[in-house]
TIVO-92312 format. One record per residue: residue in three letters; x, y, z of N, C-alpha, C, O in turn. Coordinates in steps of 0.2 Angstrom, whole numbers, padded with zeros to 4 digits, always signed. Example, Ala and Ser with C-alpha at 12.3 -4.5 7.8 and 13.67 -1.06 7.14 Angstrom:
ala+0066-0028+0039+0062-0022+0039+0066-0016+0039+0071-0017+0042
ser+0064-0011+0035+0068-0005+0036+0064+0000+0039+0067+0006+0040
***
This chain:
unk+0004-0004+0000+0000+0001+0000+0003+0005+0001+0007+0006+0006
unk+0002+0010-0005+0005+0016-0006+0005+0021-0008-0001+0021-0010
unk+0009+0027-0011+0007+0033-0013+0011+0036-0017+0016+0037-0014
unk+0009+0039-0023+0017+0041-0028+0014+0048-0029+0008+0048-0030
unk+0017+0053-0030+0015+0059-0031+0020+0060-0035+0026+0061-0034
unk+0016+0062-0044+0023+0065-0048+0018+0072-0051+0012+0074-0052
unk+0026+0074-0050+0026+0082-0052+0028+0084-0059+0033+0083-0061
unk+0022+0089-0063+0024+0091-0069+0027+0098-0069+0025+0102-0065
unk+0034+0099-0074+0038+0103-0071+0036+0107-0078+0034+0104-0083
unk+0035+0113-0080+0032+0118-0088+0028+0117-0086+0025+0115-0081
unk+0026+0120-0092+0017+0124-0094+0015+0118-0097+0009+0116-0096
unk+0018+0115-0101+0013+0109-0107+0013+0105-0103+0016+0103-0098
unk+0006+0105-0106+0002+0098-0101+0000+0091-0108-0005+0090-0111
unk+0005+0087-0107+0004+0082-0112-0001+0077-0107-0001+0078-0101
unk-0004+0070-0109-0006+0066-0105+0001+0060-0107+0005+0060-0112
unk+0001+0057-0102+0008+0053-0101+0004+0045-0097-0001+0044-0094
unk+0008+0042-0098+0006+0035-0094+0013+0035-0091+0019+0036-0093
unk+0011+0031-0083+0016+0032-0077+0016+0024-0076+0011+0021-0076
unk+0020+0021-0074+0023+0014-0072+0023+0013-0065+0025+0018-0062
unk+0022+0007-0060+0027+0007-0056+0028+0000-0055+0024-0004-0055
unk+0035-0002-0054+0036-0007-0055+0037-0010-0048+0041-0006-0045
unk+0036-0016-0042+0035-0020-0037+0041-0023-0034+0044-0025-0040
unk+0043-0025-0032+0049-0029-0029+0048-0036-0034+0052-0039-0037
unk+0041-0038-0033+0042-0047-0033+0041-0044-0043+0040-0049-0047
unk+0042-0039-0047+0041-0040-0053+0036-0037-0058+0038-0034-0063
unk+0031-0037-0056+0025-0037-0056+0027-0028-0060+0032-0026-0061
unk+0020-0025-0063+0020-0018-0066+0010-0017-0067+0005-0021-0068
unk+0012-0011-0065+0005-0006-0064+0006-0001-0067+0011+0003-0064
unk+0002+0002-0074+0002+0006-0078-0003+0011-0075-0008+0009-0074
unk-0002+0019-0074-0009+0022-0075-0007+0027-0080-0002+0028-0083
unk-0015+0030-0080-0014+0035-0087-0017+0039-0083-0021+0038-0079
unk-0011+0046-0084-0012+0055-0084-0013+0059-0087-0008+0061-0090
unk-0018+0063-0089-0021+0066-0093-0016+0072-0096-0015+0073-0101
unk-0011+0076-0086-0005+0077-0090-0008+0087-0087-0005+0092-0086
unk-0018+0086-0086-0019+0091-0081-0019+0091-0074-0021+0086-0071
unk-0013+0099-0072-0015+0100-0066-0006+0100-0065-0003+0096-0069
unk-0002+0103-0058+0004+0103-0061+0005+0094-0053+0011+0095-0052
unk+0004+0091-0051+0003+0085-0047-0002+0078-0048-0008+0080-0048
unk-0001+0074-0048-0004+0069-0051-0004+0063-0045+0002+0060-0045
unk-0009+0060-0041-0009+0054-0034-0009+0048-0039-0013+0046-0043
unk-0003+0046-0038-0006+0037-0039-0007+0033-0032-0004+0034-0027
unk-0013+0029-0032-0012+0026-0023-0010+0018-0027-0012+0016-0033
unk-0007+0015-0023-0005+0008-0025-0008+0005-0018-0007+0006-0012
unk-0009-0001-0021-0013-0006-0015-0011-0014-0018-0014-0017-0023
unk-0004-0015-0013-0003-0023-0019+0000-0027-0012+0000-0024-0007
unk+0003-0034-0012+0006-0037-0008+0013-0035-0009+0016-0035-0004
unk+0017-0033-0013+0027-0032-0013+0026-0024-0013+0021-0020-0014
unk+0031-0022-0010+0028-0014-0010+0033-0009-0017+0037-0012-0021
unk+0033-0005-0018+0034+0000-0024+0040+0001-0025+0042+0006-0022
unk+0046-0002-0030+0051+0000-0028+0054+0005-0037+0060+0008-0037
unk+0052+0005-0040+0054+0008-0046+0047+0013-0049+0041+0011-0050
unk+0047+0021-0049+0040+0023-0053+0045+0027-0058+0049+0031-0057
unk+0042+0023-0065+0044+0030-0071+0037+0033-0076+0031+0031-0078
unk+0039+0037-0075+0034+0040-0082+0036+0043-0088+0041+0046-0090
unk+0031+0041-0092+0034+0041-0099+0039+0036-0099+0044+0037-0102
unk+0038+0028-0096+0042+0023-0098+0044+0019-0105+0048+0014-0105
unk+0040+0022-0110+0043+0020-0118+0045+0025-0120+0047+0025-0126
unk+0047+0032-0116+0047+0036-0120+0045+0042-0125+0048+0045-0129
unk+0037+0042-0125+0035+0043-0133+0034+0050-0133+0032+0052-0139
unk+0034+0054-0129+0036+0062-0128+0043+0065-0128+0046+0065-0123
unk+0044+0067-0136+0051+0068-0139+0050+0073-0137+0052+0077-0141
unk+0048+0076-0133+0047+0087-0132+0053+0085-0124+0056+0090-0122
unk+0053+0081-0121+0053+0082-0114+0062+0081-0115+0065+0076-0115
unk+0066+0087-0114+0076+0090-0114+0078+0087-0108+0084+0088-0106
unk+0073+0082-0102+0077+0079-0098+0075+0073-0094+0071+0072-0090
unk+0079+0070-0098+0071+0060-0097+0078+0059-0086+0076+0054-0082
unk+0083+0063-0085+0085+0060-0081+0078+0060-0076+0078+0056-0071
unk+0073+0064-0076+0069+0066-0068+0063+0059-0073+0068+0055-0071
unk+0061+0057-0075+0057+0054-0076+0056+0046-0074+0052+0041-0076
unk+0062+0046-0068+0060+0038-0065+0063+0038-0058+0068+0041-0059
unk+0062+0037-0054+0064+0037-0046+0066+0032-0045+0065+0028-0050
unk+0069+0028-0041+0071+0020-0038+0071+0018-0031+0077+0017-0031
unk+0070+0017-0027+0072+0016-0020+0078+0012-0019+0080+0011-0013
unk+0081+0008-0025+0085+0005-0026+0092+0010-0025+0090+0013-0020
unk+0097+0011-0025+0103+0013-0027+0105+0008-0032+0105+0002-0032
unk+0105+0014-0039+0106+0011-0046+0112+0017-0049+0109+0021-0053
unk+0120+0018-0048+0125+0020-0048+0127+0016-0056+0127+0020-0061
unk+0128+0009-0057+0132+0007-0062+0131+0009-0067+0136+0011-0071
unk+0124+0010-0070+0125+0014-0076+0122+0018-0078+0120+0019-0083
unk+0123+0024-0073+0126+0031-0073+0133+0032-0074+0136+0036-0078
unk+0135+0028-0069+0144+0030-0072+0146+0025-0077+0152+0026-0079
unk+0142+0018-0080+0144+0018-0086+0143+0024-0091+0146+0024-0096
unk+0140+0027-0090+0135+0032-0095+0141+0040-0094+0142+0043-0099
unk+0143+0041-0090+0147+0045-0090+0157+0042-0093+0162+0046-0095
unk+0157+0035-0091+0163+0034-0092+0161+0033-0102+0166+0034-0105
unk+0157+0033-0105+0155+0034-0110+0159+0040-0114+0164+0041-0117
unk+0152+0043-0112+0155+0050-0113+0162+0053-0111+0164+0058-0114
unk+0165+0050-0108+0172+0054-0108+0177+0049-0112+0182+0052-0115
unk+0176+0043-0112+0177+0040-0121+0178+0043-0126+0183+0044-0130
unk+0170+0045-0126+0167+0051-0136+0170+0058-0134+0170+0063-0137
unk+0174+0059-0127+0175+0066-0129+0183+0065-0132+0185+0068-0136
unk+0186+0061-0126+0196+0057-0128+0194+0056-0136+0199+0058-0138
unk+0191+0054-0141+0193+0049-0146+0190+0057-0149+0193+0059-0154
unk+0186+0060-0147+0186+0066-0152+0193+0073-0153+0194+0078-0156
unk+0195+0070-0148+0201+0077-0148+0207+0073-0150+0212+0077-0153
unk+0209+0066-0150+0213+0065-0154+0211+0062-0161+0216+0062-0164
unk+0206+0059-0165+0203+0059-0170+0201+0065-0174+0199+0070-0171
unk+0202+0064-0181+0201+0065-0186+0196+0074-0186+0195+0077-0191
***
């Protein structure tokens, strides 16, 4: 049992899906019409929520910051570190390449 509060940044109101992922792997989706600055997603299930994702299929192409579209209760450092490592490698290759 729980509640997730989703905030909309900016003034553009677009419909979006919100996906809750539980500890046991089950997923629940809810549709938000985008009206208002907040939306409450109530959850009642046997397993606690571990991840919330707004626009999980990334259908909204106008979003300039995808990093704020999800939140997890578990620490997820490896993908972020890997992303930064790839970026650094691209910079280095760009500096020494043609």
